[in-house]
N, C-alpha and C positions, 0 to 999 in steps of 0.2 A: 791564423796559422793552423795547418792541418795536423791532427794528432798522429803520432808515430804509428799507432795501430791502424788508423785509416789509410795511411800511406802504404803500409805493408799489405793491407787488403787490396788496395788499388793495384799495387805491383803484382800481386797474385792473379788479379783479374786480367792484367795484361799478359801474363804468362799463359793463362788459359786461352786467351784469344789467339796468341801465337801458335799454340799447340793445335788449335782447330784447323790450321793450314799446314800441319805436319812439320812445324819448325823443329830443327834438330839441335841437340846439345844446348838446351835453354839453361842459362845461368843467371841467377839473381845475385848481384853483388851489393852488399850493404856497406856504403861508404860513409855513413853518418859520423863514425868516430875517427875517420882518417882524412876527410876532405870537407871543404865547405862549398865545393862545386855543385854537388847534388847529393841527395840522400841515397838513391839507388840507381844502379845501372842494370839493365836487362840486356843480355847478349844472346843471340841465337843466329842460326844460319839456315839458308835454303840451298837447294842443289842447283838452282838456275836463277836467272834474272826474273823469270816469270813467277817462280815460287817466292822469291824475295819480295816482289811487288804484292803478291797475294797475302803474304804474312803482314807486311806493312799496312796494306789496305784494311785487312781484318782488324788489326789493332786500332787503327784510326777510326774506322767506322764503329766498332764496338764501344770505344771510349766516348765518341760523340753521342752515341745513344744513351750513355750514362751522364751526359752533360759536361764531358771533359774534352776541350779542344786543345790541340798542341800549341805551345807557344812558338815553336819553330820546327821546321821539317826540312831536311835536305837529302840529296843523294838520289833523287827520283829521275835523273836523266839516264843513267846507265844501270841502276839497281845492283851495283856491286856492294854498296854499303849505304843503307838508309838509316838516318838518324831522326828519331822522333822525340822532341824535347817537351816534356811536361813539367819542366823546371825542377821539381823534387824527384822526378823519375825520368831518366833518359834511356830510351830504347835504341839499341843498335841491332839492325837486321843486316847480316852480311851474306855474301856468297862465301862458301867454305874457304877458298883460297885467300880471299881478302881478309877473312877473320884470322887465319893462320899467320898471314904476313904481318898484320898490325898487332896481334897478340894483346888485346886489351886486358884479358884476364891475367896475363903475366905482369903487365904494367901496374895493375891494381891488385897484386898478389897478397897484400896485407888485408884485403877486405874479406869479411865473412862471405862465403859463397854457398848458395843453395842451388842444387842441380835438379832439373826436371826432365822427365821423359813423357812421351805420350800417355803411358800407363799411369803416371802420377797425378794427372789432372782430375 
């Protein structure tokens, strides 16, 4: 079992990787106390399918370099919503319109949220 502090460090590393590709409105949702699905969601968006792909690729490549392979990945056909599942951390990279439509942050509104911008990394 991975310690909570290690998971949070890994989540912050993923946030930093997303920000290297100019991910917008990056939010880290702490779900530990409200769900047994996963410990953290990371949500962000890009302005185009090309940017969504770049963000997702940067996360996956960066995490592989740290020895972390995703358990599951989907959404790589159209790059409207890419999900990268690291089991304890699930990353959602959206196009803006798709993110607004599904509103994951609203659905998980009881979760503690930490917001990041490019300047925060």
